[in-house]
C-alpha positions in Angstrom: 90.4 386.8 211.7 91.2 383.1 212.1 92.5 383.2 208.5 94.9 386.0 209.4 96.4 384.0 212.3 96.7 380.9 210.2 98.5 382.8 207.4 100.7 384.5 210.0 101.7 381.1 211.4 102.6 379.8 208.0 104.6 383.0 207.4 106.6 382.5 210.7 107.4 378.9 209.8 108.7 379.9 206.4 110.9 382.6 208.0 112.4 379.9 210.2 113.1 377.7 207.2 114.7 380.7 205.5 117.2 380.9 208.3 118.3 377.3 208.1 117.8 376.2 204.6 120.5 376.5 201.9 117.9 377.2 199.3 117.7 380.9 200.4 116.5 382.4 197.2 113.6 380.0 196.7 112.5 380.4 200.4 112.8 384.2 200.1 110.3 384.2 197.3 107.9 382.0 199.4 108.4 384.3 202.3 107.5 387.3 200.2 104.3 385.5 198.9 103.3 384.7 202.5 103.9 388.3 203.6 101.7 389.5 200.7 99.0 387.1 201.8 99.1 388.4 205.4 98.8 392.0 204.2 96.0 391.1 201.8 94.0 389.2 204.5 94.5 392.0 207.0 93.3 394.7 204.5 90.3 392.6 203.7 89.4 392.3 207.4 89.7 396.1 207.8 87.5 396.7 204.8 84.9 394.4 206.2 85.0 396.2 209.5 84.9 399.8 208.2 82.7 399.1 205.1 80.1 396.5 206.0 78.6 396.7 202.5 81.8 395.7 200.8 82.3 399.1 199.2 86.0 399.3 198.3 85.9 402.8 196.7 87.8 404.4 199.5 91.1 402.7 198.7 90.8 400.0 201.3 91.9 402.1 204.3 88.5 403.1 205.6 89.0 406.8 204.7 86.7 408.7 202.3 88.6 410.2 199.4 88.0 413.8 198.5 86.2 414.2 195.1 86.7 417.9 194.7 85.8 421.3 196.1 85.7 425.0 195.4 89.1 425.6 197.0 89.9 428.9 198.8 89.1 432.4 197.6 91.8 435.0 197.5 91.6 437.2 200.6 92.2 440.9 200.6 95.3 442.2 202.5 94.7 443.4 206.0 93.1 446.9 206.1 96.0 449.0 207.5 93.9 451.8 209.1 91.3 449.4 210.6 94.1 447.3 212.1 95.8 450.4 213.6 92.4 451.4 215.1 92.0 447.9 216.6 95.5 448.0 218.0 94.8 451.3 219.7 91.6 450.1 221.2 93.2 446.9 222.5 96.1 448.8 223.9 93.9 451.2 225.8 92.0 448.2 227.2 95.2 446.6 228.4 94.8 443.7 226.0 98.4 443.7 224.7 98.2 440.4 222.9 95.4 441.7 220.7 97.2 445.0 220.2 100.4 443.2 219.1 98.4 441.1 216.7 96.7 444.1 215.1 100.0 445.9 214.7 101.4 442.8 213.0 98.4 442.7 210.7 98.7 446.4 209.8 102.4 446.0 209.0 101.6 442.9 206.9 99.0 444.9 205.0 101.7 447.6 204.3 104.1 444.9 203.0 101.5 443.3 200.7 100.5 446.7 199.2 104.1 447.6 198.7 104.8 444.3 197.1 102.0 444.8 194.6 103.4 448.2 193.8 106.8 446.8 193.1 105.3 444.1 190.8 103.5 446.8 188.9 106.7 448.7 188.5 108.5 445.8 186.8 108.7 446.0 183.0 106.1 444.1 181.0 108.7 442.8 178.5 112.3 441.9 179.2 114.8 440.7 176.7 112.1 439.3 174.4 110.2 437.6 177.3 106.7 438.6 178.4 105.6 439.0 182.0 103.0 436.4 183.1 100.8 438.4 185.6 98.9 435.3 186.5 102.1 434.1 188.1 102.4 437.1 190.4 103.0 436.3 194.1 103.2 438.6 197.1 103.6 436.7 200.3 104.4 437.9 203.8 105.1 435.2 206.4 106.1 437.6 209.2 106.3 441.3 209.6 109.2 443.7 209.3 110.6 442.4 205.9 111.2 439.0 207.3 110.6 436.3 204.7 108.6 438.7 202.4 108.5 437.3 198.9 107.6 439.3 195.7 107.7 437.1 192.6 106.7 437.0 189.0 107.6 435.0 185.9 108.7 436.0 182.3 108.3 433.6 179.4 109.4 433.3 175.8 108.3 430.4 173.7 109.1 427.6 173.4 110.9 427.0 176.7 112.9 430.1 177.8 111.7 431.3 181.3 112.9 433.7 183.9 111.6 433.9 187.5 112.4 437.1 189.5 112.1 437.1 193.3 112.5 440.2 195.4 112.6 440.3 199.2 114.2 438.6 202.1 114.4 435.1 200.7 116.0 432.8 203.3 116.6 430.1 200.7 119.3 432.2 199.1 120.6 434.3 202.0 123.1 431.6 203.2 124.6 431.4 199.7 124.7 435.2 199.4 126.5 435.5 202.7 129.1 433.0 201.7 129.9 434.5 198.3 129.4 438.2 199.0 131.8 437.9 202.0 134.8 436.3 200.3 136.3 435.4 196.9 135.4 431.7 197.0 134.3 429.9 193.9 133.6 426.4 192.9 134.9 424.7 189.7 132.6 422.2 188.0 135.6 420.8 186.0 139.1 421.8 185.1 138.1 425.1 183.3 134.5 426.1 184.2 133.2 427.6 187.5 129.7 427.0 188.5 129.6 429.9 191.0 131.3 433.3 190.9 131.0 436.9 192.0 130.1 439.6 189.5 128.3 443.0 189.5 125.0 444.2 188.0 124.6 448.0 187.6 127.3 448.5 190.3 125.6 446.1 192.8 127.4 443.1 194.2 126.1 439.9 192.7 126.7 436.2 192.6 125.9 434.0 189.5 125.5 430.2 189.7 125.0 427.6 187.0 123.8 424.0 187.1 122.7 421.8 184.2 119.4 421.0 186.0 118.3 424.5 187.1 120.1 426.7 184.6 121.4 430.1 185.8 120.7 431.8 189.2 121.8 435.4 189.7 121.6 437.1 193.1 122.0 440.8 193.7 122.3 442.2 197.2 120.3 445.4 197.8 121.4 446.2 201.3 121.4 444.6 204.8 118.6 442.1 204.2 117.0 442.4 200.7 117.9 440.4 197.6 116.8 440.2 194.0 117.1 436.7 192.5 116.8 435.9 188.8 116.3 432.2 188.0 116.9 431.7 184.3 116.0 428.5 182.5 117.2 427.7 179.0 119.3 430.9 178.6 122.0 430.9 176.0 124.9 431.9 178.2 126.0 434.1 181.1 125.9 437.3 179.0 122.2 436.6 178.2 121.4 436.4 182.0 123.3 439.7 182.7 121.6 441.5 179.9 118.2 440.5 181.2 119.0 441.6 184.8 120.3 445.0 183.6 116.9 445.8 182.1 115.4 446.1 185.6 115.4 449.3 187.6 117.4 448.0 190.5 117.8 451.5 192.0 114.1 452.0 191.9 113.4 448.7 193.5 115.9 449.4 196.3 114.3 452.8 196.9 110.8 451.4 197.1 111.9 448.8 199.6 113.5 451.4 201.8 117.0 449.9 201.7 120.0 452.0 202.5 
């Protein structure tokens, strides 16, 4: 520890010189070297304290690094009927917190089952792209169609890809509210828009383009629900619209119970 204090004293002296000497660049380099020496000495002392045998395999911070594990297994969605029964028991016993939790679990189970049915209803091939069922996602963060996400991916070699997301996706709801509610648009240059309103099978829609992300098409299904197509390496706007039109939007809206 004495070496740390000694190095720190040298460091402080050099900082003082830096403030008064005209040779600022040279002294800054010396200061940086001294700073590195302080850090190195301190890390060494910590290692000696936390690892008496001098083992430095833990990155020098005294914490053991994870070398692997089995991860988490996929869990089944909540059993709707069992959760309803639990809710009834808890309610009759006056345990309203547990009753509320069981009702939430039951509704979550319904949402997940419905999400899986919607995924099954989507076409296996769209505009030359194949559905990647390994990329299927059904996620319910809350109950009552609040932040429910249903998602899958379509691919066409070498690099063409489309991700479709169905549900109440808060990430896009703000953008949808802005552009469905008015006629605003943004021009990327003197002649090209990067956002504009359109329609898909009679439904209000917004299409956006950026060089980094490609095309993003949003369709409003009602009060809360959206369908979002994220299209990477598509030829043009018409290619995006053709892809979206191959989905049964009426059927999706009906399954989701939107008016």
